[in-house]
C-alpha atoms as one frame of an Amber mdcrd trajectory, in Angstrom:
protein
  10.660   8.706  43.739   8.873   8.798  40.368  10.048   6.434  37.685  10.879
   7.698  34.227   8.029   5.586  32.844   5.603   7.348  35.175   6.878  10.761
  34.087   6.453   9.911  30.423   2.948   8.549  30.992   1.878  11.688  32.847
   3.368  13.889  30.151   1.477  11.995  27.405  -1.771  12.177  29.384  -1.300
  15.914  29.856  -0.692  16.409  26.127  -3.748  14.340  25.150  -6.033  16.232
  27.525  -5.384  19.428  25.593  -6.206  17.954  22.177  -9.418  17.393  20.258
 -10.365  13.841  19.222  -8.886  13.985  15.711  -5.711  15.636  17.044  -5.366
  12.815  19.591  -5.660  10.268  16.778  -2.978  12.042  14.738  -0.716  12.271
  17.788  -0.989   8.570  18.664  -0.661   7.417  15.058   2.377   9.681  14.652
   3.992   8.121  17.724   3.276   4.656  16.345   4.783   5.528  12.950   7.940
   6.886  14.602   8.212   3.733  16.726   7.733   1.607  13.607  10.489   3.620
  11.882  12.787   3.056  14.858  12.174  -0.728  14.811  12.790  -0.900  11.059
  16.153   0.776  11.596  17.180  -1.327  14.616  15.969  -4.779  13.573  15.996
  -4.680   9.772  18.622  -2.037   9.044  16.107  -0.170   6.895  15.739   3.582
   7.228  12.603   5.593   6.504  12.927   9.220   5.492  10.571  11.569   7.336
   8.447  11.965   4.214   7.787   8.226   4.365   6.782   8.550   8.029   4.336
  11.343   7.163   2.860   9.259   4.350   2.537   6.296   6.736   0.660   8.467
   9.245  -1.703   9.710   6.521  -2.463   6.181   5.332  -3.010   4.841   8.862
  -5.392   7.679   9.723  -7.363   7.040   6.500  -7.546   3.319   7.286  -8.730
   4.002  10.827 -11.416   6.382   9.587 -12.616   3.840   7.011 -12.955   1.157
   9.682 -14.941   3.532  11.912 -17.204   4.580   9.012 -17.853   0.974   7.977
 -18.729  -0.095  11.519 -21.109   2.842  11.906 -22.859   1.950   8.632 -23.078
  -1.794   9.332 -24.068  -1.541  12.988 -23.367  -4.283  15.550 -22.484  -7.681
  14.141 -22.504 -11.153  15.586 -19.030 -12.596  15.541 -18.417 -15.692  13.439
 -15.574 -18.121  13.187 -14.715 -16.818   9.720 -14.418 -13.130  10.673 -10.627
 -13.054  10.524 -10.503 -14.635   7.078 -13.204 -12.271   5.827 -11.296  -9.253
   7.160  -8.118 -10.245   5.329  -9.639 -11.531   2.102  -8.480 -10.063  -1.183
 -11.393  -9.232  -3.489 -11.095 -11.027  -6.824 -11.891  -9.291 -10.147 -14.713
 -10.325 -12.480 -14.187 -13.062 -15.047 -12.166 -11.670 -17.938 -10.533  -8.982
 -15.773  -7.135  -8.886 -14.127  -6.263  -7.186 -10.872  -2.839  -5.579 -10.535
  -1.799  -4.789  -6.957   1.030  -2.258  -6.725   3.210  -0.743  -4.041   6.301
   1.405  -3.635   8.854   1.792  -0.866  11.541   4.407  -0.301  14.495   3.193
   1.752  16.675   5.909   3.218  20.239   5.690   1.936  19.327   2.802  -0.393
  16.840   3.833  -3.065  13.280   3.291  -4.279  11.548   0.012  -5.027   8.338
  -0.940  -6.820   6.402  -4.188  -6.767   3.363  -5.395  -8.721   1.411  -8.664
  -8.656  -1.285  -9.600 -11.188  -4.065 -12.135 -10.484  -7.249 -13.268 -12.203
 -10.710 -14.147 -10.884  -9.518 -17.608  -9.771  -6.851 -16.056  -7.502  -4.186
 -17.410  -9.876  -0.998 -15.347 -10.027  -0.228 -14.423 -13.640   2.987 -12.595
 -12.834   4.894 -10.695 -10.194   7.443  -7.991 -10.886   9.918  -6.071  -8.724
  12.146  -3.164  -9.641  14.676  -1.099  -7.698  16.566   2.115  -8.478  19.212
   4.034  -6.554  17.311   7.334  -6.497  15.304   8.143  -3.346  12.009   9.555
  -4.553   9.314  11.404  -2.684   6.894   8.658  -1.409   3.737   9.944  -3.190
   5.757  10.294  -6.400   7.011   6.720  -5.970   3.456   5.462  -5.404   2.230
   7.216  -8.553   5.059   5.626 -10.527   4.071   2.231  -9.094   0.607   2.673
 -10.624   2.054   3.724 -13.997   4.591   0.915 -13.967   1.943  -1.680 -13.066
  -0.167  -0.486 -15.997   2.818  -0.727 -18.336   3.509  -4.297 -17.196  -0.148
  -5.213 -17.816  -0.018  -3.665 -21.289   3.155  -5.580 -22.088   1.333  -8.779
 -21.059  -1.556  -7.896 -23.397  -4.147  -7.478 -20.633  -6.916  -5.196 -21.877
  -9.219  -5.161 -18.808  -7.553  -4.426 -15.488  -8.117  -3.093 -12.007  -5.155
  -1.301 -10.452  -5.174  -1.511  -6.667  -2.854   0.374  -4.306  -2.734   1.325
  -0.627  -1.743   4.995  -0.962  -5.121   6.709  -0.570  -4.068  10.172  -1.754
  -2.551   8.935  -5.002  -5.418   6.566  -5.831  -7.975   9.296  -5.129  -6.079
  11.836  -7.263  -6.031   9.405 -10.181  -9.728   8.548  -9.871 -10.565  12.273
  -9.854  -8.126  12.878 -12.749  -6.486  15.749 -10.908  -4.198  18.105 -12.778
  -1.369  20.403 -11.728   2.189  21.490 -12.486   4.364  19.464 -10.093   6.243
  16.274 -11.009   3.530  13.968  -9.717   0.975  15.478 -12.075   3.268  14.690
 -15.008   3.055  11.052 -13.944  -0.720  11.333 -13.616  -0.828  12.659 -17.182
   1.080   9.591 -18.419  -1.354   7.381 -16.493  -4.382   9.084 -18.036  -2.928
   8.745 -21.534  -2.111   5.060 -21.025  -5.714   4.461 -19.896  -6.765   4.881
 -23.529  -4.992   1.642 -24.482  -7.155  -0.481 -22.181 -10.711  -1.556 -22.935
 -11.648  -1.192 -19.257  -9.561   0.098 -16.375 -10.356   1.213 -12.841  -8.348
   2.380  -9.849  -9.067   1.208  -6.326  -7.668   2.142  -2.937  -7.212  -0.835
  -0.618  -5.983  -1.254   2.937  -2.540  -2.660   3.524  -3.952  -5.920   4.888
  -5.546  -6.568   1.496  -2.289  -5.690  -0.276  -0.230  -8.214   1.650   0.875
 -10.316  -1.325   2.649  -7.407  -2.969   4.153  -6.446   0.406   5.465  -9.991
   0.781   7.051  -9.661  -2.650   8.747  -6.458  -1.482   9.978  -8.133   1.704
  11.288 -11.260  -0.017  12.997  -9.582  -2.980  16.739  -8.933  -2.501  17.644
  -5.299  -3.032  19.303  -5.342  -6.443  19.152  -2.513  -8.932  17.096  -3.534
 -11.940  13.924  -5.453 -12.797  12.939  -9.034 -11.939   9.835 -10.895 -13.100
   8.139 -14.135 -12.030   5.553 -15.818 -14.242   6.225 -19.494 -14.968   7.937
 -20.168 -11.640   6.077 -18.350  -8.839   7.781 -18.773  -5.410   5.847 -21.094
  -3.072   5.546 -18.403  -0.380   3.552 -16.196  -2.758   1.369 -19.101  -3.867
   0.504 -19.878  -0.239  -0.617 -16.292   0.418  -2.669 -16.272  -2.793  -4.327
 -19.547  -1.792  -5.084 -18.253   1.724  -6.968 -15.312   0.167  -9.341 -17.804
  -1.428 -10.172 -19.654   1.812
């Protein structure tokens, strides 16, 4: 008698046989994102709307493609004891610049949250900010607002030369290309482009989630409370440890 596990495995194998390589990647990444959504609900009590799942699939596929492209360009490498640290290292800005890492999260039935962390070329944390609202926004819209909000926080702090780094590839690419349109997200882009004029130098960079881990830790550790919270003089030790590990 066939087990249910065996039936599922055969069904998956049959599905994969009929797909092209990129379709197989999308299928497997989609399954992983749905499983991740299920675990978030069961173990953390956090729900993802399906739009967030789709965005997660898009980002994972982009990250996978970047890894493949980089390996093809670099060719075979000899492994070293420092490879793990190098893979996870956050890239510091130049002297005189500040890097603002941003992120957004949409929690089903809860609301939307934004986080931003600013560091200098010595890996020192200048400030960290978190904000939550009750409204559940479309994930790309939330990510665009995270960029705008991070810029506003930097302006308020008087930082004239910044790099804004986020892990939503579509939003970061749209901003770099200065895309225009008529939907709500393009209204946010317009505000971003106008605010750029205040800065002496500003650039926008897409980064993988592993390089954005400090801002993700801020999101994880911040209690969900409507409003804005800021850390500058008293940075939590957990964040300092992650910042220090980036410099190792």
